[in-house]
C-alpha positions in Angstrom: -15.3 -2.9 -12.9 -12.2 -4.3 -11.2 -10.6 -2.0 -8.8 -6.9 -1.7 -7.9 -6.0 -3.9 -4.9 -3.8 -2.3 -2.2 -2.5 -4.9 0.3 -1.0 -4.0 3.7 0.9 -6.1 6.2 -0.4 -5.7 9.8 3.1 -5.4 11.1 3.9 -2.6 8.7 0.6 -0.9 9.7 2.0 -0.9 13.3 5.2 0.6 12.0 3.4 3.6 10.5 1.7 2.7 7.3 -1.7 2.8 9.1 -2.0 6.5 8.3 -1.6 5.7 4.6 -4.2 3.0 4.8 -6.7 5.4 6.5 -6.1 7.9 3.7 -6.5 5.4 0.9 -9.7 4.0 2.5 -11.3 7.3 1.7 -11.0 6.5 -2.1 -14.0 4.4 -3.2 -12.1 3.3 -6.3 -9.6 1.3 -4.3 -9.9 -2.2 -2.7 -7.9 -2.1 0.6 -6.9 -5.4 2.2 -5.0 -6.1 5.4 -3.0 -9.3 5.9 -1.2 -10.7 8.9 2.0 -11.0 6.8 2.8 -10.5 3.2 6.2 -12.2 3.3 8.3 -9.1 2.7 9.8 -9.0 6.2 13.1 -7.3 5.1 11.2 -4.6 3.3 8.7 -4.3 6.2 11.6 -3.8 8.7 13.2 -1.0 6.5 10.3 1.1 5.2 6.6 1.6 4.9 5.2 -0.4 2.0 2.1 -1.9 0.4 1.5 -4.2 -2.5 -0.3 -2.4 -5.3 -1.8 -5.0 -7.7 1.0 -7.3 -6.6 3.8 -4.8 -7.0 5.8 -3.6 -3.9 5.6 0.2 -3.4 7.6 1.6 -0.6 8.3 5.0 1.0 9.7 6.6 4.1 6.5 8.4 5.4 2.8 7.6 5.2 2.3 10.7 3.0 5.0 9.6 0.6 3.5 6.1 0.5 0.1 7.4 -0.5 1.7 9.6 -3.2 3.8 6.6 -4.4 0.8 4.4 -4.6 -1.2 6.8 -6.7 1.9 7.4 -9.0 2.3 3.6 -9.4 -1.4 3.3 -10.3 -1.1 6.1 -12.9 2.1 4.6 -14.4 0.8 1.0 -14.4 -2.9 1.0 -15.4 -4.7 -2.4 -15.0 -6.2 -2.3 -18.5 
């Protein structure tokens, strides 16, 4: 079964999304990937974000980012 892919930028992790990554890593149904840069520098400078199956999901706090990612997954099922 294909799992949702959650991609994080290493610079954004340093800005605070690391806590969201750590929380999401507890979920065995998610594939978490870290990259040096995802190419969303403007978004990265303004908020915490991750790519969820290729879609940008952003929030102001790590807790809000986790919630937004799960909401996005519910609203946009892969199949």
